[in-house]
Every structure is written in C-alpha cells, then in structure tokens.
mmCIF file of the C-alpha atoms, coordinates in Angstrom:
data_MODEL
# 
_entry.id   MODEL 
# 
loop_
_atom_site.group_PDB 
_atom_site.id 
_atom_site.type_symbol 
_atom_site.label_atom_id 
_atom_site.label_alt_id 
_atom_site.label_comp_id 
_atom_site.label_asym_id 
_atom_site.label_entity_id 
_atom_site.label_seq_id 
_atom_site.pdbx_PDB_ins_code 
_atom_site.Cartn_x 
_atom_site.Cartn_y 
_atom_site.Cartn_z 
_atom_site.occupancy 
_atom_site.B_iso_or_equiv 
_atom_site.pdbx_formal_charge 
_atom_site.auth_seq_id 
_atom_site.auth_comp_id 
_atom_site.auth_asym_id 
_atom_site.auth_atom_id 
_atom_site.pdbx_PDB_model_num 
ATOM 1   C CA . UNK A 1 1   ? -55.973 -31.694 165.834 1.00 0.00 ? 1   UNK A CA 1 
ATOM 2   C CA . UNK A 1 2   ? -58.400 -34.472 164.904 1.00 0.00 ? 2   UNK A CA 1 
ATOM 3   C CA . UNK A 1 3   ? -55.715 -36.606 163.224 1.00 0.00 ? 3   UNK A CA 1 
ATOM 4   C CA . UNK A 1 4   ? -53.385 -36.175 166.200 1.00 0.00 ? 4   UNK A CA 1 
ATOM 5   C CA . UNK A 1 5   ? -56.050 -36.771 168.834 1.00 0.00 ? 5   UNK A CA 1 
ATOM 6   C CA . UNK A 1 6   ? -58.850 -38.804 167.167 1.00 0.00 ? 6   UNK A CA 1 
ATOM 7   C CA . UNK A 1 7   ? -60.961 -39.158 170.313 1.00 0.00 ? 7   UNK A CA 1 
ATOM 8   C CA . UNK A 1 8   ? -61.072 -35.428 170.996 1.00 0.00 ? 8   UNK A CA 1 
ATOM 9   C CA . UNK A 1 9   ? -64.390 -33.626 170.927 1.00 0.00 ? 9   UNK A CA 1 
ATOM 10  C CA . UNK A 1 10  ? -63.893 -30.573 168.747 1.00 0.00 ? 10  UNK A CA 1 
ATOM 11  C CA . UNK A 1 11  ? -65.833 -27.314 168.994 1.00 0.00 ? 11  UNK A CA 1 
ATOM 12  C CA . UNK A 1 12  ? -65.483 -24.692 166.281 1.00 0.00 ? 12  UNK A CA 1 
ATOM 13  C CA . UNK A 1 13  ? -65.674 -21.122 167.560 1.00 0.00 ? 13  UNK A CA 1 
ATOM 14  C CA . UNK A 1 14  ? -66.192 -18.604 164.772 1.00 0.00 ? 14  UNK A CA 1 
ATOM 15  C CA . UNK A 1 15  ? -64.673 -15.263 165.764 1.00 0.00 ? 15  UNK A CA 1 
ATOM 16  C CA . UNK A 1 16  ? -63.412 -14.085 162.348 1.00 0.00 ? 16  UNK A CA 1 
ATOM 17  C CA . UNK A 1 17  ? -65.223 -13.383 159.084 1.00 0.00 ? 17  UNK A CA 1 
ATOM 18  C CA . UNK A 1 18  ? -65.037 -15.347 155.821 1.00 0.00 ? 18  UNK A CA 1 
ATOM 19  C CA . UNK A 1 19  ? -61.773 -13.591 154.924 1.00 0.00 ? 19  UNK A CA 1 
ATOM 20  C CA . UNK A 1 20  ? -60.174 -14.543 158.248 1.00 0.00 ? 20  UNK A CA 1 
ATOM 21  C CA . UNK A 1 21  ? -60.398 -10.980 159.513 1.00 0.00 ? 21  UNK A CA 1 
ATOM 22  C CA . UNK A 1 22  ? -62.034 -9.602  162.616 1.00 0.00 ? 22  UNK A CA 1 
ATOM 23  C CA . UNK A 1 23  ? -61.539 -7.553  165.721 1.00 0.00 ? 23  UNK A CA 1 
ATOM 24  C CA . UNK A 1 24  ? -60.190 -8.219  169.179 1.00 0.00 ? 24  UNK A CA 1 
ATOM 25  C CA . UNK A 1 25  ? -63.656 -7.969  170.758 1.00 0.00 ? 25  UNK A CA 1 
ATOM 26  C CA . UNK A 1 26  ? -64.888 -10.942 168.725 1.00 0.00 ? 26  UNK A CA 1 
ATOM 27  C CA . UNK A 1 27  ? -61.852 -13.025 169.690 1.00 0.00 ? 27  UNK A CA 1 
ATOM 28  C CA . UNK A 1 28  ? -62.360 -12.081 173.347 1.00 0.00 ? 28  UNK A CA 1 
ATOM 29  C CA . UNK A 1 29  ? -66.017 -13.139 173.056 1.00 0.00 ? 29  UNK A CA 1 
ATOM 30  C CA . UNK A 1 30  ? -64.929 -16.438 171.499 1.00 0.00 ? 30  UNK A CA 1 
ATOM 31  C CA . UNK A 1 31  ? -62.569 -17.184 174.385 1.00 0.00 ? 31  UNK A CA 1 
ATOM 32  C CA . UNK A 1 32  ? -65.304 -16.269 176.855 1.00 0.00 ? 32  UNK A CA 1 
ATOM 33  C CA . UNK A 1 33  ? -67.627 -18.762 175.126 1.00 0.00 ? 33  UNK A CA 1 
ATOM 34  C CA . UNK A 1 34  ? -64.922 -21.431 175.486 1.00 0.00 ? 34  UNK A CA 1 
ATOM 35  C CA . UNK A 1 35  ? -64.757 -20.734 179.214 1.00 0.00 ? 35  UNK A CA 1 
ATOM 36  C CA . UNK A 1 36  ? -68.540 -21.066 179.511 1.00 0.00 ? 36  UNK A CA 1 
ATOM 37  C CA . UNK A 1 37  ? -68.429 -24.391 177.639 1.00 0.00 ? 37  UNK A CA 1 
ATOM 38  C CA . UNK A 1 38  ? -65.693 -25.748 179.935 1.00 0.00 ? 38  UNK A CA 1 
ATOM 39  C CA . UNK A 1 39  ? -63.289 -26.334 177.020 1.00 0.00 ? 39  UNK A CA 1 
ATOM 40  C CA . UNK A 1 40  ? -59.992 -28.036 177.976 1.00 0.00 ? 40  UNK A CA 1 
ATOM 41  C CA . UNK A 1 41  ? -57.687 -26.802 175.203 1.00 0.00 ? 41  UNK A CA 1 
ATOM 42  C CA . UNK A 1 42  ? -58.191 -23.800 172.927 1.00 0.00 ? 42  UNK A CA 1 
ATOM 43  C CA . UNK A 1 43  ? -56.401 -23.328 169.609 1.00 0.00 ? 43  UNK A CA 1 
ATOM 44  C CA . UNK A 1 44  ? -55.995 -19.743 168.375 1.00 0.00 ? 44  UNK A CA 1 
ATOM 45  C CA . UNK A 1 45  ? -54.783 -19.876 164.777 1.00 0.00 ? 45  UNK A CA 1 
ATOM 46  C CA . UNK A 1 46  ? -54.836 -16.106 164.500 1.00 0.00 ? 46  UNK A CA 1 
ATOM 47  C CA . UNK A 1 47  ? -52.334 -13.315 165.048 1.00 0.00 ? 47  UNK A CA 1 
ATOM 48  C CA . UNK A 1 48  ? -52.079 -9.606  165.694 1.00 0.00 ? 48  UNK A CA 1 
ATOM 49  C CA . UNK A 1 49  ? -48.892 -7.510  165.805 1.00 0.00 ? 49  UNK A CA 1 
ATOM 50  C CA . UNK A 1 50  ? -50.362 -5.339  168.579 1.00 0.00 ? 50  UNK A CA 1 
ATOM 51  C CA . UNK A 1 51  ? -51.086 -6.189  172.191 1.00 0.00 ? 51  UNK A CA 1 
ATOM 52  C CA . UNK A 1 52  ? -54.592 -5.820  173.583 1.00 0.00 ? 52  UNK A CA 1 
ATOM 53  C CA . UNK A 1 53  ? -55.306 -5.440  177.293 1.00 0.00 ? 53  UNK A CA 1 
ATOM 54  C CA . UNK A 1 54  ? -58.777 -6.980  176.900 1.00 0.00 ? 54  UNK A CA 1 
ATOM 55  C CA . UNK A 1 55  ? -57.366 -10.011 175.064 1.00 0.00 ? 55  UNK A CA 1 
ATOM 56  C CA . UNK A 1 56  ? -54.551 -10.414 177.591 1.00 0.00 ? 56  UNK A CA 1 
ATOM 57  C CA . UNK A 1 57  ? -57.010 -10.325 180.472 1.00 0.00 ? 57  UNK A CA 1 
ATOM 58  C CA . UNK A 1 58  ? -59.269 -12.866 178.768 1.00 0.00 ? 58  UNK A CA 1 
ATOM 59  C CA . UNK A 1 59  ? -56.369 -15.281 178.191 1.00 0.00 ? 59  UNK A CA 1 
ATOM 60  C CA . UNK A 1 60  ? -55.559 -14.947 181.894 1.00 0.00 ? 60  UNK A CA 1 
ATOM 61  C CA . UNK A 1 61  ? -59.207 -15.611 182.793 1.00 0.00 ? 61  UNK A CA 1 
ATOM 62  C CA . UNK A 1 62  ? -59.243 -18.680 180.529 1.00 0.00 ? 62  UNK A CA 1 
ATOM 63  C CA . UNK A 1 63  ? -56.042 -19.988 182.116 1.00 0.00 ? 63  UNK A CA 1 
ATOM 64  C CA . UNK A 1 64  ? -57.522 -19.510 185.587 1.00 0.00 ? 64  UNK A CA 1 
ATOM 65  C CA . UNK A 1 65  ? -60.537 -21.526 184.379 1.00 0.00 ? 65  UNK A CA 1 
ATOM 66  C CA . UNK A 1 66  ? -58.186 -24.405 183.494 1.00 0.00 ? 66  UNK A CA 1 
ATOM 67  C CA . UNK A 1 67  ? -58.016 -23.923 179.726 1.00 0.00 ? 67  UNK A CA 1 
ATOM 68  C CA . UNK A 1 68  ? -54.672 -24.437 177.989 1.00 0.00 ? 68  UNK A CA 1 
ATOM 69  C CA . UNK A 1 69  ? -54.328 -21.896 175.184 1.00 0.00 ? 69  UNK A CA 1 
ATOM 70  C CA . UNK A 1 70  ? -52.233 -22.477 172.054 1.00 0.00 ? 70  UNK A CA 1 
ATOM 71  C CA . UNK A 1 71  ? -51.626 -19.873 169.330 1.00 0.00 ? 71  UNK A CA 1 
ATOM 72  C CA . UNK A 1 72  ? -49.779 -19.393 166.056 1.00 0.00 ? 72  UNK A CA 1 
ATOM 73  C CA . UNK A 1 73  ? -46.521 -17.435 166.324 1.00 0.00 ? 73  UNK A CA 1 
ATOM 74  C CA . UNK A 1 74  ? -47.200 -15.444 163.158 1.00 0.00 ? 74  UNK A CA 1 
ATOM 75  C CA . UNK A 1 75  ? -46.177 -15.511 159.519 1.00 0.00 ? 75  UNK A CA 1 
ATOM 76  C CA . UNK A 1 76  ? -43.610 -13.194 157.995 1.00 0.00 ? 76  UNK A CA 1 
ATOM 77  C CA . UNK A 1 77  ? -44.999 -12.924 154.479 1.00 0.00 ? 77  UNK A CA 1 
ATOM 78  C CA . UNK A 1 78  ? -41.885 -11.241 153.043 1.00 0.00 ? 78  UNK A CA 1 
ATOM 79  C CA . UNK A 1 79  ? -39.505 -13.778 154.647 1.00 0.00 ? 79  UNK A CA 1 
ATOM 80  C CA . UNK A 1 80  ? -37.206 -10.820 155.316 1.00 0.00 ? 80  UNK A CA 1 
ATOM 81  C CA . UNK A 1 81  ? -36.728 -9.260  158.762 1.00 0.00 ? 81  UNK A CA 1 
ATOM 82  C CA . UNK A 1 82  ? -39.858 -9.777  160.893 1.00 0.00 ? 82  UNK A CA 1 
ATOM 83  C CA . UNK A 1 83  ? -41.822 -6.754  162.094 1.00 0.00 ? 83  UNK A CA 1 
ATOM 84  C CA . UNK A 1 84  ? -40.991 -7.238  165.798 1.00 0.00 ? 84  UNK A CA 1 
ATOM 85  C CA . UNK A 1 85  ? -38.325 -8.917  167.917 1.00 0.00 ? 85  UNK A CA 1 
ATOM 86  C CA . UNK A 1 86  ? -40.776 -11.484 169.297 1.00 0.00 ? 86  UNK A CA 1 
ATOM 87  C CA . UNK A 1 87  ? -43.695 -13.590 168.104 1.00 0.00 ? 87  UNK A CA 1 
ATOM 88  C CA . UNK A 1 88  ? -47.111 -12.039 167.520 1.00 0.00 ? 88  UNK A CA 1 
ATOM 89  C CA . UNK A 1 89  ? -50.092 -11.794 169.878 1.00 0.00 ? 89  UNK A CA 1 
ATOM 90  C CA . UNK A 1 90  ? -51.861 -13.626 171.450 1.00 0.00 ? 90  UNK A CA 1 
ATOM 91  C CA . UNK A 1 91  ? -49.035 -16.212 171.243 1.00 0.00 ? 91  UNK A CA 1 
ATOM 92  C CA . UNK A 1 92  ? -46.664 -13.771 172.956 1.00 0.00 ? 92  UNK A CA 1 
ATOM 93  C CA . UNK A 1 93  ? -48.674 -13.696 176.182 1.00 0.00 ? 93  UNK A CA 1 
ATOM 94  C CA . UNK A 1 94  ? -47.304 -15.764 179.078 1.00 0.00 ? 94  UNK A CA 1 
ATOM 95  C CA . UNK A 1 95  ? -50.643 -17.563 179.374 1.00 0.00 ? 95  UNK A CA 1 
ATOM 96  C CA . UNK A 1 96  ? -50.537 -18.769 175.757 1.00 0.00 ? 96  UNK A CA 1 
ATOM 97  C CA . UNK A 1 97  ? -48.309 -21.442 174.170 1.00 0.00 ? 97  UNK A CA 1 
ATOM 98  C CA . UNK A 1 98  ? -46.738 -19.902 171.052 1.00 0.00 ? 98  UNK A CA 1 
ATOM 99  C CA . UNK A 1 99  ? -46.139 -22.286 168.131 1.00 0.00 ? 99  UNK A CA 1 
ATOM 100 C CA . UNK A 1 100 ? -43.950 -21.776 165.071 1.00 0.00 ? 100 UNK A CA 1 
ATOM 101 C CA . UNK A 1 101 ? -43.583 -23.861 161.927 1.00 0.00 ? 101 UNK A CA 1 
ATOM 102 C CA . UNK A 1 102 ? -41.062 -26.408 160.645 1.00 0.00 ? 102 UNK A CA 1 
ATOM 103 C CA . UNK A 1 103 ? -40.819 -28.277 157.360 1.00 0.00 ? 103 UNK A CA 1 
ATOM 104 C CA . UNK A 1 104 ? -40.650 -32.046 156.819 1.00 0.00 ? 104 UNK A CA 1 
ATOM 105 C CA . UNK A 1 105 ? -36.931 -32.056 157.677 1.00 0.00 ? 105 UNK A CA 1 
ATOM 106 C CA . UNK A 1 106 ? -37.651 -30.252 160.969 1.00 0.00 ? 106 UNK A CA 1 
ATOM 107 C CA . UNK A 1 107 ? -36.009 -27.053 159.755 1.00 0.00 ? 107 UNK A CA 1 
ATOM 108 C CA . UNK A 1 108 ? -37.672 -23.787 160.748 1.00 0.00 ? 108 UNK A CA 1 
ATOM 109 C CA . UNK A 1 109 ? -39.963 -22.474 158.032 1.00 0.00 ? 109 UNK A CA 1 
ATOM 110 C CA . UNK A 1 110 ? -38.586 -19.186 156.676 1.00 0.00 ? 110 UNK A CA 1 
ATOM 111 C CA . UNK A 1 111 ? -41.959 -17.467 157.236 1.00 0.00 ? 111 UNK A CA 1 
ATOM 112 C CA . UNK A 1 112 ? -42.269 -18.550 160.885 1.00 0.00 ? 112 UNK A CA 1 
ATOM 113 C CA . UNK A 1 113 ? -42.003 -15.770 163.470 1.00 0.00 ? 113 UNK A CA 1 
ATOM 114 C CA . UNK A 1 114 ? -39.355 -16.283 166.142 1.00 0.00 ? 114 UNK A CA 1 
ATOM 115 C CA . UNK A 1 115 ? -38.702 -14.791 169.554 1.00 0.00 ? 115 UNK A CA 1 
ATOM 116 C CA . UNK A 1 116 ? -38.175 -15.459 173.232 1.00 0.00 ? 116 UNK A CA 1 
ATOM 117 C CA . UNK A 1 117 ? -41.901 -16.228 173.756 1.00 0.00 ? 117 UNK A CA 1 
ATOM 118 C CA . UNK A 1 118 ? -41.879 -19.122 171.264 1.00 0.00 ? 118 UNK A CA 1 
ATOM 119 C CA . UNK A 1 119 ? -42.442 -22.450 173.032 1.00 0.00 ? 119 UNK A CA 1 
ATOM 120 C CA . UNK A 1 120 ? -42.769 -25.076 170.284 1.00 0.00 ? 120 UNK A CA 1 
ATOM 121 C CA . UNK A 1 121 ? -42.616 -25.706 166.573 1.00 0.00 ? 121 UNK A CA 1 
ATOM 122 C CA . UNK A 1 122 ? -44.687 -28.215 164.627 1.00 0.00 ? 122 UNK A CA 1 
ATOM 123 C CA . UNK A 1 123 ? -45.338 -29.140 160.980 1.00 0.00 ? 123 UNK A CA 1 
ATOM 124 C CA . UNK A 1 124 ? -46.620 -26.087 159.165 1.00 0.00 ? 124 UNK A CA 1 
ATOM 125 C CA . UNK A 1 125 ? -45.747 -26.536 155.495 1.00 0.00 ? 125 UNK A CA 1 
ATOM 126 C CA . UNK A 1 126 ? -48.045 -28.127 152.898 1.00 0.00 ? 126 UNK A CA 1 
ATOM 127 C CA . UNK A 1 127 ? -50.556 -29.319 155.486 1.00 0.00 ? 127 UNK A CA 1 
ATOM 128 C CA . UNK A 1 128 ? -53.666 -30.982 154.018 1.00 0.00 ? 128 UNK A CA 1 
ATOM 129 C CA . UNK A 1 129 ? -56.574 -29.180 155.641 1.00 0.00 ? 129 UNK A CA 1 
ATOM 130 C CA . UNK A 1 130 ? -60.063 -27.807 155.201 1.00 0.00 ? 130 UNK A CA 1 
ATOM 131 C CA . UNK A 1 131 ? -60.281 -24.692 153.050 1.00 0.00 ? 131 UNK A CA 1 
ATOM 132 C CA . UNK A 1 132 ? -62.998 -22.221 152.118 1.00 0.00 ? 132 UNK A CA 1 
ATOM 133 C CA . UNK A 1 133 ? -63.012 -20.464 148.758 1.00 0.00 ? 133 UNK A CA 1 
ATOM 134 C CA . UNK A 1 134 ? -64.600 -17.147 149.717 1.00 0.00 ? 134 UNK A CA 1 
ATOM 135 C CA . UNK A 1 135 ? -65.160 -16.107 146.076 1.00 0.00 ? 135 UNK A CA 1 
ATOM 136 C CA . UNK A 1 136 ? -67.055 -19.257 145.108 1.00 0.00 ? 136 UNK A CA 1 
ATOM 137 C CA . UNK A 1 137 ? -68.455 -19.897 148.587 1.00 0.00 ? 137 UNK A CA 1 
ATOM 138 C CA . UNK A 1 138 ? -67.313 -23.522 148.454 1.00 0.00 ? 138 UNK A CA 1 
ATOM 139 C CA . UNK A 1 139 ? -65.573 -25.731 151.003 1.00 0.00 ? 139 UNK A CA 1 
ATOM 140 C CA . UNK A 1 140 ? -62.944 -28.298 150.131 1.00 0.00 ? 140 UNK A CA 1 
ATOM 141 C CA . UNK A 1 141 ? -59.490 -29.533 151.117 1.00 0.00 ? 141 UNK A CA 1 
ATOM 142 C CA . UNK A 1 142 ? -56.215 -27.887 150.155 1.00 0.00 ? 142 UNK A CA 1 
ATOM 143 C CA . UNK A 1 143 ? -52.547 -27.853 151.099 1.00 0.00 ? 143 UNK A CA 1 
ATOM 144 C CA . UNK A 1 144 ? -51.819 -24.836 153.254 1.00 0.00 ? 144 UNK A CA 1 
ATOM 145 C CA . UNK A 1 145 ? -48.710 -23.453 154.947 1.00 0.00 ? 145 UNK A CA 1 
ATOM 146 C CA . UNK A 1 146 ? -48.371 -21.231 157.989 1.00 0.00 ? 146 UNK A CA 1 
ATOM 147 C CA . UNK A 1 147 ? -48.039 -21.188 161.736 1.00 0.00 ? 147 UNK A CA 1 
ATOM 148 C CA . UNK A 1 148 ? -51.838 -21.477 161.878 1.00 0.00 ? 148 UNK A CA 1 
ATOM 149 C CA . UNK A 1 149 ? -51.357 -24.978 160.468 1.00 0.00 ? 149 UNK A CA 1 
ATOM 150 C CA . UNK A 1 150 ? -48.671 -25.790 163.057 1.00 0.00 ? 150 UNK A CA 1 
ATOM 151 C CA . UNK A 1 151 ? -50.511 -24.685 166.204 1.00 0.00 ? 151 UNK A CA 1 
ATOM 152 C CA . UNK A 1 152 ? -53.273 -27.343 165.943 1.00 0.00 ? 152 UNK A CA 1 
ATOM 153 C CA . UNK A 1 153 ? -50.666 -30.120 166.075 1.00 0.00 ? 153 UNK A CA 1 
ATOM 154 C CA . UNK A 1 154 ? -49.602 -28.897 169.515 1.00 0.00 ? 154 UNK A CA 1 
ATOM 155 C CA . UNK A 1 155 ? -53.257 -28.460 170.507 1.00 0.00 ? 155 UNK A CA 1 
ATOM 156 C CA . UNK A 1 156 ? -53.896 -32.092 169.517 1.00 0.00 ? 156 UNK A CA 1 
ATOM 157 C CA . UNK A 1 157 ? -50.890 -33.306 171.515 1.00 0.00 ? 157 UNK A CA 1 
ATOM 158 C CA . UNK A 1 158 ? -52.177 -31.460 174.583 1.00 0.00 ? 158 UNK A CA 1 
ATOM 159 C CA . UNK A 1 159 ? -55.566 -33.133 174.081 1.00 0.00 ? 159 UNK A CA 1 
ATOM 160 C CA . UNK A 1 160 ? -53.795 -36.517 174.119 1.00 0.00 ? 160 UNK A CA 1 
ATOM 161 C CA . UNK A 1 161 ? -51.986 -35.618 177.343 1.00 0.00 ? 161 UNK A CA 1 
ATOM 162 C CA . UNK A 1 162 ? -55.275 -34.474 178.900 1.00 0.00 ? 162 UNK A CA 1 
ATOM 163 C CA . UNK A 1 163 ? -56.833 -37.810 177.915 1.00 0.00 ? 163 UNK A CA 1 
ATOM 164 C CA . UNK A 1 164 ? -54.013 -39.863 179.454 1.00 0.00 ? 164 UNK A CA 1 
ATOM 165 C CA . UNK A 1 165 ? -53.450 -37.615 182.510 1.00 0.00 ? 165 UNK A CA 1 
ATOM 166 C CA . UNK A 1 166 ? -56.842 -35.994 183.250 1.00 0.00 ? 166 UNK A CA 1 
ATOM 167 C CA . UNK A 1 167 ? -55.933 -35.128 186.839 1.00 0.00 ? 167 UNK A CA 1 
ATOM 168 C CA . UNK A 1 168 ? -52.680 -33.300 186.156 1.00 0.00 ? 168 UNK A CA 1 
ATOM 169 C CA . UNK A 1 169 ? -52.629 -29.515 186.463 1.00 0.00 ? 169 UNK A CA 1 
ATOM 170 C CA . UNK A 1 170 ? -51.911 -27.251 183.509 1.00 0.00 ? 170 UNK A CA 1 
ATOM 171 C CA . UNK A 1 171 ? -48.412 -26.558 184.820 1.00 0.00 ? 171 UNK A CA 1 
ATOM 172 C CA . UNK A 1 172 ? -47.711 -30.265 185.270 1.00 0.00 ? 172 UNK A CA 1 
ATOM 173 C CA . UNK A 1 173 ? -48.821 -30.977 181.697 1.00 0.00 ? 173 UNK A CA 1 
ATOM 174 C CA . UNK A 1 174 ? -46.712 -28.110 180.371 1.00 0.00 ? 174 UNK A CA 1 
ATOM 175 C CA . UNK A 1 175 ? -43.677 -29.445 182.244 1.00 0.00 ? 175 UNK A CA 1 
ATOM 176 C CA . UNK A 1 176 ? -44.171 -32.931 180.751 1.00 0.00 ? 176 UNK A CA 1 
ATOM 177 C CA . UNK A 1 177 ? -44.429 -31.432 177.261 1.00 0.00 ? 177 UNK A CA 1 
ATOM 178 C CA . UNK A 1 178 ? -41.289 -29.334 177.687 1.00 0.00 ? 178 UNK A CA 1 
ATOM 179 C CA . UNK A 1 179 ? -39.328 -32.341 178.960 1.00 0.00 ? 179 UNK A CA 1 
ATOM 180 C CA . UNK A 1 180 ? -40.502 -34.692 176.190 1.00 0.00 ? 180 UNK A CA 1 
ATOM 181 C CA . UNK A 1 181 ? -40.157 -32.312 173.226 1.00 0.00 ? 181 UNK A CA 1 
ATOM 182 C CA . UNK A 1 182 ? -37.481 -33.085 170.638 1.00 0.00 ? 182 UNK A CA 1 
ATOM 183 C CA . UNK A 1 183 ? -34.832 -30.408 171.151 1.00 0.00 ? 183 UNK A CA 1 
ATOM 184 C CA . UNK A 1 184 ? -34.098 -28.678 167.841 1.00 0.00 ? 184 UNK A CA 1 
ATOM 185 C CA . UNK A 1 185 ? -31.777 -25.748 167.230 1.00 0.00 ? 185 UNK A CA 1 
ATOM 186 C CA . UNK A 1 186 ? -29.606 -24.544 170.092 1.00 0.00 ? 186 UNK A CA 1 
ATOM 187 C CA . UNK A 1 187 ? -29.592 -26.784 173.190 1.00 0.00 ? 187 UNK A CA 1 
ATOM 188 C CA . UNK A 1 188 ? -32.562 -26.099 175.466 1.00 0.00 ? 188 UNK A CA 1 
ATOM 189 C CA . UNK A 1 189 ? -35.302 -23.615 174.712 1.00 0.00 ? 189 UNK A CA 1 
ATOM 190 C CA . UNK A 1 190 ? -34.339 -21.157 171.996 1.00 0.00 ? 190 UNK A CA 1 
ATOM 191 C CA . UNK A 1 191 ? -35.980 -18.331 170.050 1.00 0.00 ? 191 UNK A CA 1 
ATOM 192 C CA . UNK A 1 192 ? -36.171 -20.247 166.741 1.00 0.00 ? 192 UNK A CA 1 
ATOM 193 C CA . UNK A 1 193 ? -37.564 -23.607 167.888 1.00 0.00 ? 193 UNK A CA 1 
ATOM 194 C CA . UNK A 1 194 ? -38.744 -23.102 171.484 1.00 0.00 ? 194 UNK A CA 1 
ATOM 195 C CA . UNK A 1 195 ? -38.446 -26.268 173.549 1.00 0.00 ? 195 UNK A CA 1 
# 
C-alpha cells in the first residue's frame, strides 16, 4: 500500500503468529484495535474457509465506525476446483471488499478464488514485498504471489481516494471506485474479476 499511497500513515496490526496462523479471536481483537485507533482503511490479507459470527459482527462494527475493510479472496493451492462456490472469509462478508489476483497481462491468476462476493482484482503475482524467514528468524524482501499481495493494492487506492475526498462517505467512495475500475472479464461485475 505504501508504493500506491506514499503519504499514507501505516499501522501494522499483528493478529497472526510467525507462521501466518492464528485464531478468529485474535483477528477480531485486531479489528477492534483498529476501531479504537480511528483507522480509515483496514487491509486483511488473511483467509478462512469458514464463517465466524464474531468476525462478521466485528466487520459490521468497524464499518459502522467508518472503516473501509479490504480482504484477500483466497488462494486455491491446487489450482483445481476451489473448495467453495464463493470467495473465502472475511472477504465474503458484505462489509468487506474482496480482492482477487491478476497477472501482468491482467488475466486472472489460476490460484485466485472467485465468486459472487468478489469486488476487485489487482496485481498478485511476483510482487516484491517484505518477507520473514521463520526458520532463520530473518527479515528481507522476496517476490511473493497470492491474493494477500493483491488486496493491499486496493487498500492503497482507497487511501488515495480518502486523501483526495476526505468528506465523502464510505458508500460514495465505493461507488466512485466501482465506476472507475477497468472492466475485465464479462461486462459489468462478474465472479472472476469483480468490478
């Protein structure tokens, strides 16, 4: 998000362990912290195949507090048939913008989850990003692929919109984004590319 929106103030909320694993309660606590800090946009580069009432309610609470939530649609590691007929949670919730991945040619990445809840796609293949080697305990940069790499691009774009139009409501900003998105795939919003 920093490259997309260089003037953004970024907060890192650690809700998962060094392996990128955790439980719903920690994610809920992380979102609650974001509400307390009056965060404008919250990126959730994490997924779960199962719904959680507590997580759903917290995304609703965050939305009511004026936070725009963005989440990864999920990665199908086998690149065969995905495990469900929609994107993963929390991206599947109505209060969360679900983001899938495309390659450099704007073709959907074969690992990217699809479904009627998908709203956008963004670059998600071979993205140069921070990386932690959990075995060595070292931090460095690496090229990574996944919808977790794509979601921050949309988060950064929202931060730009918030900077230019600070007085617009969440719904107004979402409408501007939907109208200005490059329409890929079938005309209009579709399950493979969203808007």
